[in-house]
N, C-alpha and C positions, 0 to 999 in steps of 0.2 A: 650492049657495048661491054666489053671485058672489064673485070672489077678496074677501077683507079685507084694507083697504089702512091700512098705515100713516100718518105725518104728510107722510113722502112718496111716496107712492102705490105704494108698494111690497107686493105681495102678500104674506100668509105661506101657505107653500107646501111648506118642508120643517122638518122637527124632528128635533133631535140629544139624545137620551137617553144619561144616562153612568150606567148602570147600577153603577160602584163608583167608589171614588175610590184601589181598590189596586191595585199595578204591582208586575210582576217585573223589570223596568229601573229605575234611577237617571241618565237624557238627564240633564246638566245643563243642560237649558235649558226641561227639566217639572220633573223632583224631582229636586232633587242630593241627592247621599250625603249631602252636610257635616251638611246636615235633614235628612231623611227616614231616618235612619238604622235601623233593627232594631227598636228602641225604639220606633219617633213611634208616636201613639197615632191611627190612623185612626180612621174612622168607625163605633160600632155597630150591629151589624146591626137591632137596633129601629130607625135612624135610619134605614135604606136605604130609601126606594118597595118595598116587596112588589110582585109581578109581577103580582098583582091591579088593586092603584093604578096601576103602568105599561099593564095595556090602560084601562083605567078612563079615564085621561087623554087614551090614545093616540085611542080612539074620538072623545075630544071637540074634540079638536086638528084631525082628520081632518075632522068636523063644518063647523068653523071653514075649510076649505080646503086643508090637509094635503097632502101627495100621494105625500112620499118622509121618510122615519123611517131616521136614522144609528142606529148602536148603537155608544157610545163610553166610553169610561173615563176614568181611570184604561185596564190594562189591562181590557175585555170577558169576557177568557175564563176570567181568576179569579173570576168571579161561579158559583157552581154553580150548575148543570140553565139555564143559559142557555138551550141549545135549545127547552127550555118557556118562556120570554117570547117568542124566535123565530114558535114555532107558534103563540102566539095574535095577535105581531101582525097574520103572516101571512092570518088571516083573518077580518080587520077588512077591510068592504064600503069600497072607495073608496082604498083604499091601490093604490099604482102601483108604488111602487119598496121594498126591506127592505134594506140594506146597512151591513155593522158595517165597523169599526177595529181595525188592532191591531197589535199590533207582533211579529207571529208568530213567539212564543218555543213559542208551545201551541198551533196553528194546526195542525198535519203531521195529528193525533192525533182535531179535530174537527170537520175543514170538509165529511167525507163527513152526520153530525150534523146540520151546521149546513144546508146544504145538503138535508137530505131535511124538516128542520122547517120549512122555509118561506125558510130567507136566497136572492138574488138576485145579490148579489157582495160580494167584501172590496174593504179596501183596508188592504196591508200596507207599515208604517213600516217603511224602511231606509237609512240615512243613508248605508249605505257597503257595496261588499261587502267589503272591504280588512281583514286577518280584524284589526292595529293598530287602526285609524281606530275601526270598529267599537266593539269593547272598548268604548276610554276616551267615545264617541258614547252605546253603551246603559249606561254606569258597571256594567259587568256582566265577568267573565270569561268569557263564553260567543261563542263566534264566529258568522259571522252564516250557519251551516250548519243552524243549527234554521228561520230564516227564510223563507233561501230553500225547504229542505224542506218548508215549512206553504207556502209560493207554489206548490210543484208538486203540494201536495196539492189547494189550491182549484181550481188547474186542472183535475185529473184527478173532481174532488164537479163539474166545472159552472158554480162560481160567479167565472163570467168574465163581459166582461172583469176581471184582476187588475188593479187601481190598488197601483202599490207607491210612495209618498210620502219624497223625501227631501228636509228642509233642511238647508243649503246655510250656513253657517258659517264667515266668511275665517278661516282660521287653525288651520283643521279638517280640513275634507273639499274643498273646492274645487279642489282636488286632481287627484279623483276621480270629476269629472263625466265628460268622455269617457269613460272607463273603466266604469263605470256604465251609459252610456249603451249603449258598447258592448255590456255581458255581454245588453240586457235586447232589445236590435234584435233585432227577426225575429223574437218569443217570442210575439208580441199581447199579451205585459201592457203596460200604457200608464203608464210612467215620470212621476213627476212631481215636481218642481225647487220647493218652498217657499221662499220668502224669510225668515229668520231673523225673526222677529218679536217683541214686548215683553207679549207673555201674559203676563200673571201680574207675581208684585213680584221673585224670586227669581232668574231666571236672568241676572244682569250682561248685560243688553238693552246695548247699544252701535249709533250707526246705521255705526259703522266696521268691525260684523262682519259687515256684512247685505253679500250677493252677488247684485249687481239682478238681473233678470230679461237687460236683457241683458245685461250678463258674462257668462251665465250661456248665453244662447240665440247668444251671439257665438265659444265654447270650443264648444261642440255640432256649429254648423257650420260649424264653421272645420273641422273632421272626416267629417260627412257633414251635406250641404245639407240645408238641410230651408226649408219655405216654410205661411204661416200655411193653418189650418184655421178655417172661420168654426163662431160658438156654434153648438151646440144650442139650448138654450133660456133663457130671462130668468134671472140666477141664477146662471150656469158659470160656478164660483170660477175653475175653469183657463183661461188663453191656450193653444190646442190649434196646434199645429204637426205638420207632417206628413214623415218624410222622403220625399224627393223623387225616390227609389228604389221607395220604394211598401211599404217595408217594418216600417210603423211608425207611432206619433204618439210626441210628448210633450208635454207639458201642464207648464208654470208660473205659476206664485200668487204675484200680484203686490202684497199687501193694504201693503207699504213703500211702495216704488215709482208704482206705477201704483192706487191704491183702486181699491175697486170696491162702495163703499158705495153708490152709486148705485141697483145691482141687486140689491143684500142682503133674499132672501126668508125666510131662518134667526131659530129660534126653537133655543131651550137651554132642557132639562131636567135639571137638576144630581141628581146622587146620591141629596140629604136634600130635591128636591120642588118646588126655586126656577126658576122661571120665569126666563131671561132672555132677551135680543133683543141682544146685541151680544160676542161674544167678548173682547171687554176691559172689561165692567162690571166694576164695582165692589161689586154689589149685585142679587137678580135680586128676584124677587115671589112670595112662599112658598101653592101650592098645597096641599103633605101636611098643612100646619094645617087649613083647610080642610075639606080632601079626611076627617080621622081624627073630624071633632068631625058627620059628618053632611051636611057641604055638598051639597042636589040638584047634580045636571047641569047643569040652569039657569043653577044661581050660578057652579058650576064654571066653564060656558062663560063668560058673559057677562063673567066676572072675566080669562079669559085673554083676551077682545076688544076688554077696553075699555084693558088693557098693553102690544097690538098695537097697535091704534088711536090712542096718543098714545104709541106710541114716534119716535123724531126721530133716534136712534144716529148714528154717520159718526165712527168716531173714527177711524179710519186715515185721511178726510181731513182728521183736524185734528191728524195728530199733531206734525207740526209744534210747532206749539203748547202740545205735551207733553214736549219735547223738550229739553234745554239745550245751551248753545255747543260740549262734548266729543261733542254727540252722546247723550248717554244723558238714558232718562225720566227727566222730575225725578218725583218722588213722589207716587205720587196708591196710594188702593186699587183696588185690584185683585182680582178673584176668582183662583186660581190653574190652571194647565192641568187638571193633575188632577180637578180637582174639577167641569169644565166639557165636559173635551173639545176633541179641535181645531175 
């Protein structure tokens, strides 16, 4: 069928599925430990979509034009028997790319099983490979070694190219960027720097904490000359740059300084079965409820299509209207990062 457009002509082609709201890290910009302590009550199992429900909905999204699915969380590797879901999704006709985003702490022991089940690639979050900075930004006492071992295991299993995501915050890790680029340069892994975004309501976001893409690129290029690499497809999130010596590439994700809402082709399915059409959304459309009371595939497909066709989201382009003079986000409801994935 022809691409399903929203009100701005953006086709539905990507689906991100959050399979758990739990995480084994407590990154301050996503799930700060002061709020999400050991006694925090996450969703009970009956409220999570089952694998069968996820597969059924995924088929409907693919029928509507989705070609790429990314599994997210929370930390998706905490979901029991995840390779079983991967195997089911990989078998759906029409799906061209199946990927997963993880913090990498559990990846070393599971990379091969994920590959064998049909996963194509992984993206691993790593905000610094410095021991002290990593501990501070992950909210845990473990160092980066386990994540680096996970990256190595993913590469060995053939989950390539491994993408490594680094969220950059002023006062936290901006001085580590060149060292991180040096560490991954020439490895075949793709390092991507992400501007600190105001996702959710709990990360104390302030414009002053944003290290912009232009500053990131200036720091890297001063050490390793870069040149732009053109996008490979519509809706590609990262702006790509290759090292002039041919030793690889980096990417920058510029949601704050240079929003890319006009090319956003991503829908999101939350852990409890809500369809969300923007990373900065305040609410979603329930699919789990109709699914569990016997809605037909035609009815579910029509519900999904109606939501996408009515989509008007462009929060990043409108961010200044939601920011006060001090650079802080004005109070408004938003779904938290761990519920929706990155």
